[in-house]
One Martini backbone bead per residue (centre of mass of N, CA, C, O) as a GRO file, in nm:
protein
  241
    1UNK     BB    1 -14.628   7.612   0.174
    2UNK     BB    2 -14.774   7.856   0.017
    3UNK     BB    3 -14.982   7.950  -0.201
    4UNK     BB    4 -15.011   8.107  -0.478
    5UNK     BB    5 -15.103   8.435  -0.556
    6UNK     BB    6 -15.320   8.584  -0.754
    7UNK     BB    7 -15.261   8.852  -0.966
    8UNK     BB    8 -15.395   9.193  -1.037
    9UNK     BB    9 -15.415   9.453  -1.246
   10UNK     BB   10 -15.523   9.775  -1.137
   11UNK     BB   11 -15.664  10.041  -1.252
   12UNK     BB   12 -15.687  10.349  -1.207
   13UNK     BB   13 -15.873  10.601  -1.188
   14UNK     BB   14 -16.044  10.853  -1.431
   15UNK     BB   15 -16.179  11.111  -1.310
   16UNK     BB   16 -15.983  11.337  -1.390
   17UNK     BB   17 -16.005  11.295  -1.700
   18UNK     BB   18 -16.356  11.305  -1.694
   19UNK     BB   19 -16.410  11.604  -1.519
   20UNK     BB   20 -16.251  11.867  -1.662
   21UNK     BB   21 -15.972  11.834  -1.588
   22UNK     BB   22 -15.649  11.885  -1.611
   23UNK     BB   23 -15.435  11.694  -1.832
   24UNK     BB   24 -15.151  11.490  -1.908
   25UNK     BB   25 -14.918  11.331  -2.035
   26UNK     BB   26 -14.734  11.080  -1.988
   27UNK     BB   27 -14.402  11.012  -1.928
   28UNK     BB   28 -14.387  10.778  -2.137
   29UNK     BB   29 -14.411  10.967  -2.385
   30UNK     BB   30 -14.125  11.078  -2.367
   31UNK     BB   31 -13.978  10.807  -2.403
   32UNK     BB   32 -14.099  10.746  -2.677
   33UNK     BB   33 -13.983  10.992  -2.835
   34UNK     BB   34 -13.691  10.938  -2.778
   35UNK     BB   35 -13.683  10.655  -2.907
   36UNK     BB   36 -13.787  10.735  -3.187
   37UNK     BB   37 -13.566  10.942  -3.265
   38UNK     BB   38 -13.328  10.750  -3.226
   39UNK     BB   39 -13.423  10.539  -3.434
   40UNK     BB   40 -13.411  10.730  -3.675
   41UNK     BB   41 -13.110  10.793  -3.660
   42UNK     BB   42 -13.007  10.499  -3.686
   43UNK     BB   43 -13.149  10.437  -3.956
   44UNK     BB   44 -13.002  10.651  -4.125
   45UNK     BB   45 -12.717  10.551  -4.074
   46UNK     BB   46 -12.740  10.247  -4.157
   47UNK     BB   47 -12.894  10.286  -4.426
   48UNK     BB   48 -12.675  10.450  -4.575
   49UNK     BB   49 -12.446  10.247  -4.553
   50UNK     BB   50 -12.590  10.009  -4.691
   51UNK     BB   51 -12.665  10.150  -4.957
   52UNK     BB   52 -12.373  10.216  -5.040
   53UNK     BB   53 -12.262   9.931  -5.045
   54UNK     BB   54 -12.467   9.813  -5.252
   55UNK     BB   55 -12.400  10.010  -5.477
   56UNK     BB   56 -12.100   9.937  -5.515
   57UNK     BB   57 -12.139   9.631  -5.546
   58UNK     BB   58 -12.321   9.641  -5.798
   59UNK     BB   59 -12.111   9.793  -5.986
   60UNK     BB   60 -11.886   9.584  -5.953
   61UNK     BB   61 -12.029   9.354  -6.101
   62UNK     BB   62 -12.048   9.511  -6.371
   63UNK     BB   63 -11.757   9.693  -6.305
   64UNK     BB   64 -11.463   9.608  -6.170
   65UNK     BB   65 -11.257   9.819  -6.285
   66UNK     BB   66 -11.406  10.084  -6.185
   67UNK     BB   67 -11.501   9.974  -5.870
   68UNK     BB   68 -11.258   9.839  -5.725
   69UNK     BB   69 -11.120  10.070  -5.562
   70UNK     BB   70 -11.368  10.143  -5.388
   71UNK     BB   71 -11.395   9.861  -5.257
   72UNK     BB   72 -11.099   9.842  -5.143
   73UNK     BB   73 -11.141  10.136  -4.974
   74UNK     BB   74 -11.384  10.102  -4.772
   75UNK     BB   75 -11.231  10.080  -4.490
   76UNK     BB   76 -11.163  10.391  -4.507
   77UNK     BB   77 -11.440  10.561  -4.595
   78UNK     BB   78 -11.665  10.447  -4.412
   79UNK     BB   79 -11.588  10.573  -4.132
   80UNK     BB   80 -11.609  10.863  -4.231
   81UNK     BB   81 -11.905  10.852  -4.316
   82UNK     BB   82 -12.016  10.765  -4.042
   83UNK     BB   83 -11.927  11.015  -3.883
   84UNK     BB   84 -12.091  11.227  -4.053
   85UNK     BB   85 -12.365  11.104  -3.998
   86UNK     BB   86 -12.362  11.148  -3.695
   87UNK     BB   87 -12.333  11.455  -3.701
   88UNK     BB   88 -12.592  11.508  -3.867
   89UNK     BB   89 -12.790  11.380  -3.659
   90UNK     BB   90 -12.714  11.562  -3.409
   91UNK     BB   91 -12.829  11.832  -3.514
   92UNK     BB   92 -13.138  11.722  -3.466
   93UNK     BB   93 -13.145  11.532  -3.214
   94UNK     BB   94 -13.069  11.714  -2.975
   95UNK     BB   95 -13.299  11.926  -3.000
   96UNK     BB   96 -13.526  11.715  -2.985
   97UNK     BB   97 -13.459  11.606  -2.697
   98UNK     BB   98 -13.485  11.888  -2.556
   99UNK     BB   99 -13.783  11.978  -2.666
  100UNK     BB  100 -13.978  11.753  -2.585
  101UNK     BB  101 -14.041  11.819  -2.279
  102UNK     BB  102 -14.146  12.104  -2.340
  103UNK     BB  103 -14.382  12.021  -2.519
  104UNK     BB  104 -14.527  11.826  -2.324
  105UNK     BB  105 -14.568  12.045  -2.098
  106UNK     BB  106 -14.776  12.213  -2.293
  107UNK     BB  107 -14.981  11.994  -2.261
  108UNK     BB  108 -15.349  11.993  -2.266
  109UNK     BB  109 -15.633  11.831  -2.113
  110UNK     BB  110 -16.002  11.795  -2.158
  111UNK     BB  111 -16.321  11.643  -2.033
  112UNK     BB  112 -16.649  11.749  -2.072
  113UNK     BB  113 -16.936  11.674  -1.953
  114UNK     BB  114 -17.277  11.702  -1.927
  115UNK     BB  115 -17.238  11.768  -1.600
  116UNK     BB  116 -17.103  12.016  -1.643
  117UNK     BB  117 -17.061  12.368  -1.635
  118UNK     BB  118 -17.010  12.335  -1.935
  119UNK     BB  119 -16.973  12.263  -2.236
  120UNK     BB  120 -16.947  11.982  -2.402
  121UNK     BB  121 -16.594  11.898  -2.429
  122UNK     BB  122 -16.276  11.925  -2.596
  123UNK     BB  123 -15.953  12.006  -2.467
  124UNK     BB  124 -15.664  12.158  -2.643
  125UNK     BB  125 -15.311  12.208  -2.569
  126UNK     BB  126 -15.047  12.346  -2.783
  127UNK     BB  127 -14.719  12.454  -2.765
  128UNK     BB  128 -14.453  12.698  -2.767
  129UNK     BB  129 -14.461  12.937  -2.966
  130UNK     BB  130 -14.727  12.820  -3.084
  131UNK     BB  131 -15.036  12.843  -2.931
  132UNK     BB  132 -15.294  12.592  -2.909
  133UNK     BB  133 -15.652  12.630  -2.867
  134UNK     BB  134 -15.900  12.366  -2.847
  135UNK     BB  135 -16.257  12.336  -2.908
  136UNK     BB  136 -16.458  12.031  -2.898
  137UNK     BB  137 -16.763  11.969  -2.954
  138UNK     BB  138 -16.965  11.698  -2.933
  139UNK     BB  139 -17.173  11.772  -3.172
  140UNK     BB  140 -16.920  11.761  -3.399
  141UNK     BB  141 -16.867  11.468  -3.360
  142UNK     BB  142 -16.812  11.161  -3.569
  143UNK     BB  143 -16.528  11.034  -3.453
  144UNK     BB  144 -16.369  10.757  -3.271
  145UNK     BB  145 -16.017  10.672  -3.203
  146UNK     BB  146 -15.782  10.420  -3.134
  147UNK     BB  147 -15.412  10.420  -3.099
  148UNK     BB  148 -15.141  10.163  -3.139
  149UNK     BB  149 -14.816  10.148  -3.154
  150UNK     BB  150 -14.514  10.012  -3.110
  151UNK     BB  151 -14.417  10.234  -2.904
  152UNK     BB  152 -14.671  10.234  -2.734
  153UNK     BB  153 -14.650   9.940  -2.634
  154UNK     BB  154 -14.368   9.966  -2.504
  155UNK     BB  155 -14.485  10.224  -2.303
  156UNK     BB  156 -14.808  10.218  -2.242
  157UNK     BB  157 -14.955  10.386  -2.472
  158UNK     BB  158 -15.200  10.621  -2.625
  159UNK     BB  159 -15.455  10.720  -2.867
  160UNK     BB  160 -15.701  10.984  -2.946
  161UNK     BB  161 -15.917  11.027  -3.213
  162UNK     BB  162 -16.065  11.324  -3.376
  163UNK     BB  163 -16.370  11.381  -3.557
  164UNK     BB  164 -16.541  11.610  -3.767
  165UNK     BB  165 -16.769  11.745  -3.981
  166UNK     BB  166 -16.562  11.979  -4.091
  167UNK     BB  167 -16.305  11.756  -4.140
  168UNK     BB  168 -16.413  11.533  -4.274
  169UNK     BB  169 -16.253  11.362  -4.544
  170UNK     BB  170 -16.063  11.325  -4.835
  171UNK     BB  171 -15.908  11.615  -4.803
  172UNK     BB  172 -15.817  11.491  -4.535
  173UNK     BB  173 -15.539  11.435  -4.304
  174UNK     BB  174 -15.647  11.300  -4.059
  175UNK     BB  175 -15.717  11.414  -3.767
  176UNK     BB  176 -15.802  11.696  -3.593
  177UNK     BB  177 -15.754  11.542  -3.311
  178UNK     BB  178 -15.524  11.453  -3.031
  179UNK     BB  179 -15.477  11.220  -2.765
  180UNK     BB  180 -15.163  11.188  -2.625
  181UNK     BB  181 -15.005  10.979  -2.402
  182UNK     BB  182 -15.221  10.765  -2.285
  183UNK     BB  183 -15.289  10.511  -2.076
  184UNK     BB  184 -15.627  10.554  -2.069
  185UNK     BB  185 -15.748  10.556  -2.371
  186UNK     BB  186 -15.994  10.363  -2.363
  187UNK     BB  187 -16.151  10.507  -2.139
  188UNK     BB  188 -16.171  10.779  -2.283
  189UNK     BB  189 -16.313  10.681  -2.536
  190UNK     BB  190 -16.564  10.557  -2.393
  191UNK     BB  191 -16.657  10.815  -2.256
  192UNK     BB  192 -16.703  10.985  -2.508
  193UNK     BB  193 -16.906  10.790  -2.637
  194UNK     BB  194 -17.122  10.812  -2.415
  195UNK     BB  195 -17.166  11.118  -2.445
  196UNK     BB  196 -17.250  11.118  -2.743
  197UNK     BB  197 -17.512  10.938  -2.702
  198UNK     BB  198 -17.672  11.178  -2.559
  199UNK     BB  199 -17.730  11.331  -2.828
  200UNK     BB  200 -17.662  11.111  -3.064
  201UNK     BB  201 -17.717  10.878  -3.328
  202UNK     BB  202 -17.433  10.758  -3.427
  203UNK     BB  203 -17.135  10.644  -3.249
  204UNK     BB  204 -16.805  10.554  -3.343
  205UNK     BB  205 -16.559  10.318  -3.360
  206UNK     BB  206 -16.309  10.121  -3.503
  207UNK     BB  207 -16.424   9.868  -3.301
  208UNK     BB  208 -16.721   9.934  -3.401
  209UNK     BB  209 -17.022   9.898  -3.511
  210UNK     BB  210 -17.256  10.029  -3.686
  211UNK     BB  211 -17.541  10.184  -3.682
  212UNK     BB  212 -17.785  10.385  -3.742
  213UNK     BB  213 -17.790  10.591  -3.999
  214UNK     BB  214 -17.758  10.920  -4.061
  215UNK     BB  215 -17.825  11.165  -4.240
  216UNK     BB  216 -17.673  11.387  -4.407
  217UNK     BB  217 -17.559  11.697  -4.411
  218UNK     BB  218 -17.657  11.955  -4.574
  219UNK     BB  219 -17.560  12.170  -4.822
  220UNK     BB  220 -17.479  12.531  -4.819
  221UNK     BB  221 -17.476  12.854  -4.855
  222UNK     BB  222 -17.348  13.004  -4.556
  223UNK     BB  223 -17.308  12.711  -4.418
  224UNK     BB  224 -17.205  12.542  -4.153
  225UNK     BB  225 -17.184  12.254  -3.976
  226UNK     BB  226 -17.273  12.356  -3.693
  227UNK     BB  227 -17.532  12.499  -3.788
  228UNK     BB  228 -17.667  12.248  -3.913
  229UNK     BB  229 -17.676  12.082  -3.653
  230UNK     BB  230 -17.848  12.281  -3.489
  231UNK     BB  231 -18.095  12.277  -3.680
  232UNK     BB  232 -18.151  11.976  -3.647
  233UNK     BB  233 -18.208  11.980  -3.343
  234UNK     BB  234 -18.450  12.171  -3.363
  235UNK     BB  235 -18.619  11.990  -3.547
  236UNK     BB  236 -18.639  11.746  -3.353
  237UNK     BB  237 -18.782  11.900  -3.123
  238UNK     BB  238 -19.035  11.983  -3.289
  239UNK     BB  239 -19.129  11.693  -3.350
  240UNK     BB  240 -19.177  11.606  -3.053
  241UNK     BB  241 -19.393  11.854  -3.009
   0.00000   0.00000   0.00000
């Protein structure tokens, strides 16, 4: 018998992802959202039944005479309650399952590098009724992070979160933009990080230590963050000359 040959999974190249061409979330992202929505529906159904049972049981311990009949007839009214909970969940779950593939099909991403034909940026398009197209220039990005949740690990996908100078801060909740449902999310994150370092340092991910910190952009009336960053770049060029 021949010896067993050790095999290694080799990820396919991501040139399409990082060359400025449009790419979409992987189909596993659709399966993830279907599973997540279904899990939410099941959790609401079982959680409500369990909470109701514990509620009645708790009051029965306190006052058996008052809540004894309710506890005794539980096998009658609990199936009815369960059925109505299922109907209520289906009202939102079925439309969600139907609309999810339509929504995912509307998503488009592209990452244009410094060597591209246009300004280096990240492009994101999302939406069915209201379509949003967002261009995030590399020079405005302050932080890149990759995130993998329980359902992401189950289906082998991940997300890349993007924060910019005009969006980061305690008043904002979450990243400005996310590239979701990507199998090679770590490769995309690392590529964006390398491109960012061509402009200025430091740029960090949540998994890397910070480098030498640059002084914060000063605030002033009538100036937005992108304009201030542009003025800083002009200042640095003049210093070099």
